[in-house]
BAFI-3210 file (N, C-alpha, C; in Angstrom, 3 decimals, decimal comma, padded with zeros to 6 digits):
// residues 296
n [1|2|3|4|5|6|7|8|9|10|11|12|13|14|15|16|17|18|19|20|21|22|23|24|25|26|27|28|29|30|31|32|33|34|35|36|37|38|39|40|41|42|43|44|45|46|47|48|49|50|51|52|53|54|55|56|57|58|59|60|61|62|63|64|65|66|67|68|69|70|71|72|73|74|75|76|77|78|79|80|81|82|83|84|85|86|87|88|89|90|91|92|93|94|95|96|97|98|99|100|101|102|103|104|105|106|107|108|109|110|111|112|113|114|115|116|117|118|119|120|121|122|123|124|125|126|127|128|129|130|131|132|133|134|135|136|137|138|139|140|141|142|143|144|145|146|147|148|149|150|151|152|153|154|155|156|157|158|159|160|161|162|163|164|165|166|167|168|169|170|171|172|173|174|175|176|177|178|179|180|181|182|183|184|185|186|187|188|189|190|191|192|193|194|195|196|197|198|199|200|201|202|203|204|205|206|207|208|209|210|211|212|213|214|215|216|217|218|219|220|221|222|223|224|225|226|227|228|229|230|231|232|233|234|235|236|237|238|239|240|241|242|243|244|245|246|247|248|249|250|251|252|253|254|255|256|257|258|259|260|261|262|263|264|265|266|267|268|269|270|271|272|273|274|275|276|277|278|279|280|281|282|283|284|285|286|287|288|289|290|291|292|293|294|295|296]
n.u [017,864|018,095|015,595|015,657|017,713|016,881|014,327|013,558|015,750|015,944|013,450|013,782|015,897|014,642|012,853|014,461|015,975|017,235|015,195|015,432|015,113|013,371|015,283|014,407|012,761|013,077|013,853|016,354|016,314|017,927|018,438|017,618|018,343|016,742|015,248|012,873|009,784|009,339|006,906|005,218|006,542|006,270|003,500|003,295|004,094|006,860|007,925|009,664|008,498|009,387|011,155|010,231|011,614|011,924|012,199|013,703|011,527|010,105|008,587|006,277|005,454|004,746|002,754|000,064|-000,798|-001,340|-003,306|-006,876|-008,603|-006,422|-006,105|-004,804|-003,308|-000,577|001,835|003,649|007,069|008,485|010,325|013,845|017,203|019,317|022,177|023,725|026,312|027,940|029,026|031,333|032,229|032,952|031,422|029,562|027,317|024,769|024,454|024,366|021,964|020,117|020,442|019,512|016,856|015,976|015,883|013,975|011,243|009,370|009,784|011,177|012,837|014,316|012,168|008,705|005,596|002,354|-001,253|-004,254|-006,975|-007,102|-008,782|-010,969|-010,040|-008,273|-004,877|-001,467|001,314|004,778|007,133|010,253|012,732|014,892|016,038|016,713|019,498|020,417|018,465|019,260|019,310|018,750|018,396|015,966|014,562|014,346|012,766|010,491|009,623|009,041|006,961|005,082|004,553|003,428|001,181|-000,161|-000,789|-002,411|-004,552|-005,373|-004,549|-003,075|000,478|002,541|005,659|007,797|010,735|013,752|016,895|020,303|021,371|022,563|022,964|025,932|026,800|025,643|026,693|026,956|024,424|022,827|023,117|021,807|019,188|018,534|017,915|015,796|013,830|013,360|012,191|009,914|008,549|008,029|006,115|003,875|003,373|002,900|000,491|-001,108|-001,415|-001,145|002,052|003,580|006,245|007,682|010,036|012,200|014,274|017,316|017,524|019,383|022,178|021,887|019,106|018,099|019,012|017,367|014,204|013,233|013,410|011,715|009,076|005,676|004,960|006,974|007,380|008,763|009,917|010,370|013,649|015,044|017,749|018,656|019,957|022,664|025,604|027,447|027,871|030,577|032,033|031,350|032,373|035,120|035,515|034,765|036,148|035,199|033,395|030,282|026,974|025,011|022,711|022,653|021,517|019,393|015,834|014,422|016,213|016,310|013,671|013,577|015,221|013,891|013,934|012,282|008,729|007,039|007,345|006,421|004,925|005,030|002,638|000,760|000,934|-000,750|-003,229|-002,298|-001,460|-003,934|-005,269|-003,691|-003,824|-006,506|-006,642|-005,068|-006,227|-009,305|-012,692|-013,343|-014,627|-016,931|-015,284|-012,744|-013,373|-014,143|-011,784|-010,251|-008,004|-008,360|-009,073|-006,350]
n.v [-080,585|-078,667|-078,865|-081,400|-080,958|-078,763|-079,363|-082,189|-083,424|-082,020|-082,848|-085,632|-085,686|-084,575|-086,588|-088,736|-087,636|-087,448|-086,882|-084,509|-085,150|-083,559|-082,132|-082,569|-084,780|-087,334|-088,771|-089,884|-092,319|-091,891|-093,996|-096,691|-096,381|-096,478|-095,288|-092,774|-091,583|-088,199|-086,769|-088,764|-089,295|-086,867|-086,851|-088,851|-087,736|-087,361|-089,792|-092,740|-095,033|-097,588|-098,428|-097,035|-094,939|-091,809|-088,867|-085,582|-082,842|-079,755|-077,017|-075,804|-077,833|-079,722|-078,673|-078,561|-081,189|-081,466|-079,746|-079,223|-079,956|-079,030|-076,317|-073,269|-070,492|-068,425|-066,759|-063,819|-063,491|-061,657|-058,653|-058,524|-057,311|-057,482|-059,365|-058,497|-058,642|-058,197|-060,385|-062,544|-065,348|-067,721|-066,242|-063,150|-062,796|-061,588|-061,867|-064,619|-065,109|-063,903|-065,586|-068,014|-067,298|-066,905|-069,478|-070,537|-071,125|-069,125|-068,894|-066,912|-067,271|-069,745|-070,768|-071,380|-070,094|-071,089|-071,159|-072,928|-075,303|-078,513|-081,356|-079,814|-078,279|-075,388|-074,845|-073,939|-073,937|-074,234|-074,614|-075,843|-075,286|-077,202|-076,893|-074,249|-072,722|-074,951|-075,137|-073,601|-071,875|-068,585|-065,120|-064,437|-066,863|-067,412|-065,214|-065,811|-068,227|-067,336|-065,570|-067,436|-068,843|-066,831|-066,305|-068,742|-068,699|-066,396|-067,162|-069,403|-071,985|-075,144|-075,527|-076,578|-077,681|-078,254|-079,666|-079,307|-079,148|-078,008|-076,749|-073,909|-070,730|-069,936|-067,595|-065,556|-065,545|-064,916|-063,867|-065,726|-067,888|-066,859|-067,347|-069,854|-069,614|-067,783|-069,154|-071,254|-069,956|-069,067|-071,463|-072,109|-070,145|-071,084|-073,478|-072,566|-071,358|-073,504|-074,921|-077,340|-078,446|-079,739|-081,524|-082,202|-084,195|-084,209|-085,378|-083,687|-083,270|-081,359|-079,973|-076,612|-076,397|-078,899|-078,679|-076,923|-075,724|-077,967|-080,311|-080,003|-080,647|-081,516|-083,910|-085,925|-086,496|-088,472|-088,748|-091,704|-093,153|-090,781|-088,510|-087,512|-085,469|-083,864|-083,274|-084,604|-088,121|-088,770|-086,822|-087,450|-090,067|-089,556|-088,116|-089,700|-091,926|-094,415|-096,955|-096,269|-097,603|-099,502|-097,719|-095,539|-092,383|-092,387|-092,313|-094,640|-095,823|-093,850|-093,922|-096,453|-095,991|-094,122|-091,387|-090,220|-090,179|-091,284|-092,885|-091,993|-092,648|-090,570|-090,384|-090,816|-088,775|-086,483|-087,535|-088,502|-086,163|-084,881|-086,635|-086,443|-083,696|-083,586|-085,173|-083,730|-081,261|-079,418|-080,185|-079,510|-076,407|-073,639|-071,450|-072,201|-072,617|-070,078|-068,648|-069,795|-069,911|-068,071|-069,430|-070,497]
n.w [039,668|041,660|042,795|043,986|045,802|047,348|048,275|048,447|049,775|052,372|053,427|053,676|055,517|057,728|058,362|059,189|061,157|064,475|067,185|069,765|073,181|075,900|078,611|081,209|081,111|082,149|085,347|087,508|089,985|093,051|094,727|093,832|091,249|089,020|086,000|085,893|084,688|084,651|084,986|085,966|088,335|089,723|089,996|091,816|094,151|094,281|095,075|094,595|092,237|092,027|094,161|096,352|097,439|099,055|097,547|097,658|098,089|097,115|098,982|097,664|096,042|097,846|099,602|098,386|098,702|101,342|102,408|102,643|099,709|098,349|098,728|099,906|101,704|101,025|103,013|103,025|104,004|106,778|106,093|106,013|106,695|103,855|103,296|105,690|106,730|104,619|103,216|101,550|099,697|097,478|095,825|096,000|098,752|098,413|095,673|095,500|096,821|095,045|092,846|093,895|094,371|091,782|090,873|092,440|091,998|092,603|095,319|097,895|099,981|102,250|103,565|103,671|104,527|105,205|105,365|106,035|105,801|107,357|107,194|107,918|110,018|110,948|110,153|110,599|108,578|108,395|106,130|105,163|102,607|100,991|098,563|098,369|098,842|100,315|102,281|104,414|107,562|108,064|109,058|107,845|107,696|110,414|111,255|109,771|110,941|113,516|112,866|111,904|114,262|115,878|114,355|114,594|117,322|117,449|115,843|117,100|116,295|115,338|114,954|112,372|111,571|108,907|108,296|106,433|106,040|105,958|108,085|110,002|108,316|107,028|105,835|107,215|109,676|113,165|113,359|112,152|113,919|116,108|115,519|116,383|119,090|118,913|117,395|119,109|121,288|119,972|119,458|122,091|122,712|121,313|122,645|125,246|124,821|124,738|122,410|119,721|118,565|115,901|114,563|111,495|110,085|107,445|104,726|104,236|107,836|109,687|111,598|112,842|112,682|113,491|116,028|117,231|116,711|115,298|116,789|118,921|119,005|119,966|118,956|116,926|113,567|111,032|107,665|105,648|105,741|106,044|106,634|109,796|112,205|114,053|113,643|110,820|109,889|109,302|110,663|113,276|113,525|113,230|115,520|117,772|117,139|116,384|114,613|113,195|113,803|111,395|109,384|111,032|112,171|110,430|109,741|110,603|112,392|114,368|115,210|116,368|118,525|120,007|119,341|117,462|116,929|114,998|111,819|108,735|105,647|102,755|101,309|103,236|104,971|105,179|106,180|108,584|109,912|110,083|111,813|114,146|114,808|115,368|117,644|119,420|119,521|120,044|118,886|115,421|114,793|114,260|114,543|113,565|110,895|110,168|110,407|108,516|105,760|102,666|099,367|097,321]
ca.u [018,812|017,736|014,386|016,108|018,553|016,195|013,040|013,527|016,769|015,534|012,348|014,360|016,670|013,691|012,245|015,410|016,718|016,955|014,542|015,993|014,142|013,583|016,248|013,743|011,742|013,324|014,566|016,975|016,178|019,268|018,608|017,589|018,914|015,781|014,846|011,449|009,161|009,239|005,502|004,702|007,178|005,618|002,147|003,445|004,668|008,316|008,272|010,017|007,479|010,042|011,685|009,581|012,503|011,357|013,116|013,457|010,445|010,051|007,325|005,131|005,013|004,234|001,602|-001,267|-001,161|-001,605|-004,498|-008,157|-008,801|-005,215|-006,235|-004,106|-002,859|000,818|002,046|005,001|007,924|008,888|011,534|015,043|018,349|019,982|023,636|024,136|027,754|028,659|029,820|031,739|033,097|033,215|030,706|028,912|026,122|023,560|024,348|023,941|020,539|019,372|020,502|018,607|015,487|015,648|015,620|013,138|009,829|008,581|010,219|012,142|013,728|014,323|010,990|007,401|004,553|001,030|-002,360|-005,397|-007,640|-006,829|-009,918|-011,865|-009,369|-007,250|-003,513|-000,390|002,435|006,043|007,856|011,579|013,040|016,304|016,515|017,105|020,769|020,469|017,529|019,975|018,497|019,271|017,460|014,646|013,903|013,986|011,619|009,338|009,147|008,413|005,682|004,170|004,152|002,510|-000,062|-000,833|-001,346|-003,499|-005,689|-005,643|-004,408|-001,834|001,619|003,234|006,926|008,359|012,148|014,660|017,923|021,679|021,763|022,635|023,526|027,227|026,998|025,089|027,471|026,293|023,006|022,167|023,091|020,800|017,857|018,273|017,229|014,538|012,837|013,019|011,235|008,668|007,862|007,533|004,888|002,783|003,093|002,296|-000,905|-001,840|-001,694|-000,244|003,176|004,005|007,450|007,854|011,452|012,416|015,682|017,922|017,299|020,672|022,757|021,181|017,651|017,847|019,383|016,413|012,759|012,854|013,354|010,951|007,664|004,894|005,106|007,939|007,117|009,864|009,718|011,251|015,051|015,569|018,905|018,278|021,021|023,332|026,812|027,436|028,475|032,041|032,543|031,160|033,327|036,469|035,580|034,727|037,069|034,489|032,525|028,879|026,120|024,325|021,468|022,758|020,937|018,242|014,545|014,060|017,121|015,880|012,407|013,919|015,888|013,034|014,152|011,090|007,536|006,425|007,907|005,188|005,046|004,566|001,243|-000,104|001,260|-001,923|-004,195|-001,667|-001,548|-005,342|-005,601|-002,979|-004,391|-007,823|-006,421|-004,431|-007,056|-010,727|-013,398|-013,345|-015,863|-017,173|-014,165|-011,705|-013,820|-014,176|-010,416|-009,548|-007,449|-009,076|-008,512|-005,208]
ca.v [-080,816|-077,760|-079,394|-082,485|-080,417|-077,781|-079,831|-083,611|-083,761|-081,593|-083,683|-086,909|-085,456|-084,358|-087,873|-089,641|-086,922|-087,863|-085,818|-084,288|-085,237|-082,519|-082,533|-082,985|-085,786|-088,488|-088,544|-091,107|-092,525|-091,983|-095,217|-097,904|-095,973|-096,654|-094,063|-092,545|-090,515|-087,108|-086,451|-089,824|-089,110|-085,726|-087,276|-089,756|-086,910|-087,558|-091,078|-093,684|-096,068|-098,903|-098,815|-096,266|-093,912|-090,465|-087,836|-084,263|-082,130|-078,363|-076,725|-075,530|-079,121|-080,506|-078,080|-078,945|-082,533|-081,441|-078,984|-079,633|-079,610|-078,410|-074,861|-072,664|-069,117|-068,174|-065,518|-063,302|-063,421|-060,289|-058,189|-058,455|-056,761|-058,402|-059,383|-057,512|-058,741|-058,010|-061,622|-063,016|-066,528|-067,862|-065,127|-062,315|-063,411|-061,044|-062,486|-066,010|-065,051|-063,640|-066,791|-068,987|-066,827|-067,112|-070,907|-070,960|-071,312|-068,144|-068,793|-065,848|-067,718|-071,189|-071,112|-070,962|-070,153|-071,192|-071,502|-073,540|-076,283|-079,944|-082,014|-078,813|-077,518|-074,461|-075,202|-073,103|-074,790|-073,583|-075,669|-075,437|-075,604|-077,571|-076,427|-072,847|-072,679|-076,072|-074,970|-073,030|-070,958|-067,255|-064,259|-064,475|-068,101|-067,230|-064,307|-066,522|-069,187|-066,532|-065,105|-068,580|-069,130|-065,768|-066,505|-069,891|-068,261|-065,443|-067,856|-070,590|-073,104|-075,896|-075,170|-077,741|-077,296|-079,301|-079,307|-079,865|-078,120|-078,360|-076,069|-072,446|-070,143|-069,395|-066,248|-064,566|-065,613|-064,970|-063,543|-067,000|-068,693|-066,279|-067,857|-071,060|-069,152|-067,125|-070,149|-072,017|-069,129|-069,050|-072,726|-071,993|-069,353|-071,956|-074,442|-071,838|-071,089|-074,773|-075,349|-078,406|-078,159|-080,997|-081,361|-083,210|-084,217|-084,789|-085,535|-083,962|-082,299|-081,402|-078,708|-075,729|-076,637|-080,042|-078,273|-075,932|-075,980|-079,239|-081,396|-079,537|-080,906|-082,408|-085,183|-085,860|-087,404|-088,491|-089,482|-092,878|-093,109|-089,412|-088,252|-086,595|-085,410|-082,571|-083,389|-085,718|-089,353|-088,766|-085,992|-088,204|-091,186|-089,040|-087,590|-090,786|-092,957|-095,696|-097,116|-096,101|-098,729|-099,369|-096,961|-094,462|-091,083|-092,554|-092,234|-095,909|-095,991|-092,913|-094,435|-097,595|-095,502|-093,196|-089,976|-089,770|-090,923|-091,984|-092,799|-091,978|-092,511|-089,257|-090,472|-090,898|-087,670|-085,636|-088,176|-088,583|-084,832|-084,653|-087,434|-085,926|-082,399|-083,858|-085,705|-082,726|-080,051|-079,659|-080,430|-078,411|-075,656|-072,497|-070,515|-072,640|-072,403|-068,639|-068,164|-070,522|-069,038|-068,119|-070,335|-069,990]
ca.w [040,768|042,749|043,462|044,848|046,881|048,189|048,801|048,801|050,775|053,723|053,903|054,100|056,742|058,823|058,702|059,851|062,200|065,860|067,939|071,088|074,272|076,915|079,629|082,443|080,812|083,008|086,603|087,996|091,430|093,634|095,520|092,999|089,959|087,934|085,318|086,135|083,916|085,619|085,276|086,842|089,638|090,375|090,364|092,963|095,217|094,268|095,692|093,533|092,025|092,040|095,476|097,411|097,996|099,144|097,072|098,236|097,411|097,534|099,675|096,805|095,513|098,973|100,287|097,882|099,144|102,781|102,762|102,063|098,298|097,830|098,800|101,034|101,498|101,334|103,756|102,784|105,186|107,134|105,425|106,864|105,951|102,941|103,405|106,711|106,989|103,350|103,166|100,234|099,624|096,052|095,222|096,998|099,328|097,802|094,349|095,729|097,146|093,816|092,019|094,507|094,157|090,369|090,690|093,552|091,654|093,330|096,714|098,134|101,051|102,496|104,365|103,149|105,558|104,590|106,253|105,366|106,644|107,228|107,807|108,479|111,075|110,503|110,534|110,080|108,169|108,038|105,414|104,702|101,213|100,878|097,276|098,484|099,588|101,247|103,388|105,556|108,376|108,341|109,778|107,205|108,121|111,821|111,307|109,238|111,940|114,578|112,320|111,867|115,644|116,306|113,621|115,201|118,613|117,195|115,232|117,925|115,363|115,508|114,111|111,812|110,956|108,049|108,234|105,428|106,175|106,277|109,317|110,003|107,101|107,444|105,287|108,139|110,906|114,469|113,188|111,868|115,144|117,004|115,175|117,184|120,303|118,565|116,993|120,313|122,028|119,195|119,743|123,465|122,675|120,867|123,713|126,367|124,457|124,780|121,036|119,270|117,685|115,299|113,755|110,445|109,749|106,128|104,372|105,544|108,910|110,379|112,049|113,760|112,665|114,374|117,387|117,736|116,656|114,671|117,774|120,085|118,766|120,834|118,253|115,824|112,451|110,069|106,424|105,599|105,319|106,082|107,499|110,870|113,202|114,130|112,821|109,888|110,413|109,203|111,758|114,520|113,532|113,462|116,882|118,766|116,644|116,355|113,455|113,563|113,385|110,110|109,450|112,018|111,790|109,546|110,449|111,242|113,530|115,403|115,746|117,229|119,729|120,728|119,008|116,738|117,343|113,867|110,471|107,949|104,191|102,302|100,873|104,411|105,880|105,394|107,083|109,903|110,509|110,422|112,996|115,307|115,199|115,967|118,994|120,273|119,549|120,231|117,632|114,441|114,944|113,375|114,636|112,642|109,524|109,909|110,311|107,471|104,700|101,393|098,372|096,582]
c.u [018,484|016,525|014,751|016,880|017,746|014,913|013,105|014,512|016,406|014,394|012,868|015,141|015,748|013,057|013,175|016,156|016,276|016,368|015,126|014,882|014,403|014,490|015,582|012,670|011,847|014,093|015,107|016,842|017,571|019,509|018,665|018,118|018,011|015,465|013,329|010,957|008,812|007,793|004,877|005,270|006,522|004,202|002,158|004,130|006,172|008,751|008,518|008,977|008,066|010,452|011,056|010,457|011,842|012,403|012,752|012,428|010,358|008,673|006,118|004,647|004,357|002,892|000,243|-001,733|-001,511|-002,934|-005,740|-008,295|-007,584|-005,221|-005,575|-003,736|-001,391|000,952|003,476|005,791|008,245|010,197|012,674|016,179|019,003|021,496|024,146|025,637|028,602|029,588|030,133|032,602|033,505|032,502|030,035|027,613|024,849|023,363|023,897|022,448|019,700|019,340|019,546|017,148|015,046|015,301|014,565|011,675|008,934|008,970|011,279|013,129|013,569|013,170|009,749|006,376|003,197|-000,008|-003,507|-006,007|-007,175|-007,951|-010,870|-011,262|-008,302|-005,887|-002,554|000,793|003,624|006,934|009,174|011,848|014,535|016,897|016,957|018,314|020,788|019,539|018,159|019,142|019,257|018,212|016,061|013,873|013,473|012,782|010,354|008,761|008,467|007,043|004,657|003,662|003,161|001,155|-000,868|-001,490|-002,542|-004,742|-006,088|-005,616|-003,125|-000,768|002,320|004,490|007,467|009,801|012,858|015,810|019,294|022,184|021,767|023,318|024,808|027,443|026,450|025,706|026,642|024,811|022,207|022,056|022,063|019,405|017,527|017,490|015,858|013,467|012,427|011,995|009,884|007,862|007,281|006,249|003,686|002,385|002,442|000,831|-001,742|-002,192|-000,711|000,873|003,726|005,187|007,568|009,297|011,644|013,918|016,226|017,474|018,524|021,039|021,874|019,683|017,301|018,174|018,419|014,982|012,379|012,681|012,591|009,456|006,986|004,948|006,066|007,615|008,297|009,435|010,698|012,647|015,625|016,778|018,516|019,396|021,605|024,572|026,693|028,148|029,997|032,670|032,458|032,179|034,748|036,642|035,658|035,636|036,463|033,624|031,072|028,050|025,415|022,995|021,476|022,291|019,825|016,963|014,242|014,934|016,682|014,545|012,669|014,525|015,141|013,222|013,002|009,930|006,944|007,302|006,730|005,510|004,431|003,100|000,274|000,120|000,040|-002,891|-003,615|-001,741|-002,982|-005,721|-004,951|-003,533|-005,770|-007,672|-005,907|-005,251|-008,491|-011,387|-013,365|-014,677|-015,956|-015,999|-013,060|-012,113|-013,812|-012,775|-009,636|-009,129|-008,291|-008,364|-007,358|-005,390]
c.v [-079,926|-078,250|-080,522|-081,953|-079,579|-078,310|-081,276|-083,922|-083,266|-082,426|-085,025|-086,760|-085,260|-085,654|-088,752|-088,952|-087,382|-086,685|-085,733|-084,340|-084,109|-083,030|-083,091|-084,054|-086,977|-088,059|-089,874|-091,206|-092,681|-093,269|-096,473|-097,660|-096,281|-095,285|-093,928|-091,398|-089,393|-086,769|-087,494|-089,670|-087,971|-086,072|-088,187|-089,059|-087,150|-088,761|-092,074|-094,791|-097,471|-099,328|-098,060|-095,210|-092,539|-089,447|-086,499|-083,511|-080,717|-078,032|-076,536|-076,782|-079,955|-079,998|-078,491|-080,323|-082,590|-080,791|-079,509|-079,073|-078,902|-076,894|-074,327|-071,225|-069,008|-066,821|-065,034|-063,192|-061,966|-059,915|-058,070|-057,843|-057,837|-058,241|-058,378|-057,525|-058,485|-059,197|-062,003|-064,261|-066,704|-066,775|-064,325|-062,964|-062,881|-061,613|-063,943|-066,074|-064,846|-064,864|-067,861|-068,596|-067,034|-068,568|-071,433|-071,168|-070,371|-067,976|-067,708|-066,214|-069,223|-071,630|-070,573|-071,130|-070,121|-071,528|-072,053|-074,562|-077,699|-080,672|-081,042|-077,975|-076,611|-074,920|-074,223|-074,021|-073,917|-074,665|-075,135|-075,979|-075,908|-077,099|-074,974|-072,762|-073,744|-075,935|-074,331|-071,951|-069,664|-066,430|-064,299|-065,719|-067,988|-066,328|-065,000|-067,512|-068,466|-066,041|-066,231|-068,916|-068,087|-065,907|-067,661|-069,493|-067,342|-066,137|-069,125|-071,859|-073,865|-075,412|-076,454|-077,238|-078,487|-078,912|-080,030|-078,877|-078,712|-077,644|-074,558|-071,948|-069,386|-067,978|-065,160|-064,667|-065,734|-064,660|-064,808|-067,858|-068,161|-066,837|-069,148|-070,686|-068,585|-068,145|-071,026|-071,259|-069,105|-070,323|-072,695|-071,184|-070,212|-072,917|-073,773|-071,516|-072,364|-075,321|-076,438|-077,870|-079,497|-080,731|-082,533|-083,108|-084,927|-084,803|-084,274|-082,919|-082,348|-080,023|-077,929|-075,908|-077,812|-079,703|-077,251|-076,427|-077,346|-080,362|-081,004|-079,819|-081,683|-083,823|-084,966|-086,937|-087,331|-089,218|-090,650|-092,551|-091,696|-089,340|-087,182|-086,619|-084,022|-082,567|-084,599|-086,935|-089,370|-087,942|-086,750|-089,335|-090,700|-088,506|-088,718|-091,956|-094,357|-095,744|-097,049|-097,287|-098,455|-098,635|-095,832|-093,144|-091,202|-092,621|-093,496|-096,186|-095,097|-093,327|-095,570|-097,140|-094,352|-091,725|-089,389|-090,675|-091,770|-091,843|-093,004|-091,797|-091,185|-089,280|-090,458|-089,742|-086,807|-086,269|-088,319|-087,246|-084,499|-085,398|-086,860|-084,579|-082,573|-084,349|-084,620|-081,443|-080,425|-079,941|-079,229|-077,692|-074,487|-071,536|-070,893|-072,362|-070,912|-068,076|-068,831|-069,579|-069,121|-069,028|-069,665|-070,290]
c.w [041,969|043,513|044,418|046,052|047,869|048,833|049,299|049,912|052,188|054,298|054,418|055,402|057,948|059,277|059,526|060,992|063,580|066,629|069,345|072,138|075,267|078,027|080,882|082,216|081,758|084,254|087,100|089,503|092,029|094,418|094,642|091,588|088,768|087,313|085,407|085,259|084,895|085,973|086,193|088,248|090,404|090,811|091,583|094,136|095,386|095,100|094,569|093,432|092,042|093,449|096,637|098,045|097,940|098,712|097,703|097,403|097,980|098,116|098,773|096,080|096,606|099,498|099,718|098,345|100,634|103,132|102,048|100,649|097,695|097,902|100,070|100,678|101,895|102,027|103,520|104,077|105,503|106,429|106,431|106,046|105,081|103,084|104,438|106,982|105,746|103,093|101,726|100,401|098,174|095,250|096,324|097,459|098,682|096,393|094,463|096,047|095,887|092,908|092,562|094,297|092,717|090,083|091,657|093,251|092,456|094,781|096,844|099,232|101,271|103,394|103,677|104,267|104,878|105,643|105,422|106,299|106,310|107,951|108,471|109,578|110,482|111,003|109,887|109,786|107,801|107,439|104,879|103,304|101,082|099,552|097,278|099,418|100,681|102,438|104,613|106,243|108,640|109,045|109,170|107,614|109,581|111,980|110,815|110,230|113,100|114,114|112,304|113,264|116,150|115,615|114,219|116,525|118,386|116,663|115,994|117,073|115,658|114,530|113,675|111,108|110,169|107,755|107,098|105,324|106,453|107,511|109,168|108,725|107,451|106,945|106,205|109,526|112,172|114,366|112,870|113,127|116,147|116,736|115,919|118,435|119,970|118,181|118,181|121,150|121,314|119,436|121,154|123,548|122,305|121,975|124,921|126,092|124,444|123,407|120,600|118,383|117,188|114,381|112,784|109,953|108,414|105,833|103,707|106,564|109,805|110,912|112,996|113,777|113,570|115,821|117,961|117,529|116,111|115,683|119,028|119,950|119,873|120,273|117,093|114,796|111,498|108,806|106,372|105,088|105,279|107,002|108,508|111,913|113,267|113,236|111,899|110,442|110,334|110,315|113,075|114,620|113,820|114,879|117,910|118,380|116,752|115,102|113,902|113,084|112,069|110,290|110,450|111,421|110,753|110,378|111,246|112,468|114,684|116,015|116,732|118,546|120,396|120,430|118,195|117,120|116,237|112,638|109,522|106,472|103,757|101,877|102,055|105,378|106,178|106,394|108,485|110,622|110,908|111,699|114,253|115,752|115,822|117,401|119,942|120,401|119,885|118,898|116,715|114,499|113,986|113,381|113,655|111,207|109,170|109,701|109,199|106,361|103,455|100,399|097,659|095,113]
res [m|n|w|l|t|n|f|v|r|p|k|l|r|a|l|v|a|r|k|e|a|p|e|n|l|w|t|k|c|p|k|c|e|q|m|l|f|t|k|d|l|e|a|n|q|s|v|c|t|h|c|g|h|h|m|r|v|r|p|l|q|r|l|p|h|l|f|d|e|g|k|y|e|l|h|p|l|p|k|v|p|v|d|p|l|k|f|r|d|m|e|r|y|d|a|r|l|k|k|a|q|a|k|g|d|g|a|t|e|a|l|v|v|a|s|g|t|m|g|g|r|l|a|i|v|a|a|m|d|f|g|f|i|g|g|s|m|g|t|a|v|g|e|g|l|v|m|a|a|e|m|a|v|a|r|k|a|p|l|i|a|i|s|a|s|g|g|a|r|m|q|e|g|i|l|s|l|m|q|l|t|r|t|t|i|a|v|g|m|v|k|e|a|g|l|p|y|i|s|v|l|t|d|p|t|t|g|g|v|s|a|s|f|a|m|l|g|d|i|h|i|a|e|p|d|a|i|i|g|f|a|g|p|r|v|i|e|s|t|i|r|q|e|l|p|e|g|f|q|r|s|e|y|l|l|e|h|g|m|v|d|l|v|v|h|r|h|k|l|r|e|t|l|m|r|l|t|a|l|l|s|g|p|a|g|a|e|s|r|a|l|a|a|p|s|r]
***
């Protein structure tokens, strides 16, 4: 009896037991609601294989698809005071930052600055991370954008900003709002140096980011069906007391009304950026190759 209980029964239970699938094995498309194998989705740059919906993607997942051979150098952001206002809402701001950093896949803030070559030309990319406190812009993001602009001027390289943000970071109050001016001045530095500044607008680009550097590009590129605007549609409807047209604040609507220049599929973003930087810059020469970032 002990042999049956201790050996046979556990073997039978192991054979018929239901195996638990990993939690992140499948991802549900928010648009068509199809279940997608997560590895296949990531291989497709987080674009739904059924309906083509562009899901939100974090900078470290995006950058390898932009640079030559997927190689680039990350640049640490300048250090700024943490929680200068000692802000507290549902939890302390410094605790919220630590929690976001723990989930950030190595990201320390809502902006990542990288350099590398695109089609043989050096480019500086400042990419926002909506997964980090909603991509909100505080002093660290402002400092990072200024650093990226100064780097572009010093290396005579185009600056590419990829926006994904809910706006200014309320936990930093007026210090966050000051970044609108600072990032605008930073973009002006790049333009005064005669260098291209390309703005890529992804879902969502709203609030203080759309009111500053995101809408100051020489060329504005938007991903399909991205929400782009300042205030949300419900706020606008309650203010003007009118129903908004269908597709309002979406990329295609803004393209039709002249607010963006191109709506580009994520798979074609790299080649589009290569073509635009080639048109706006001189030929790729030895200087660009010499200043190119080392492999990551």
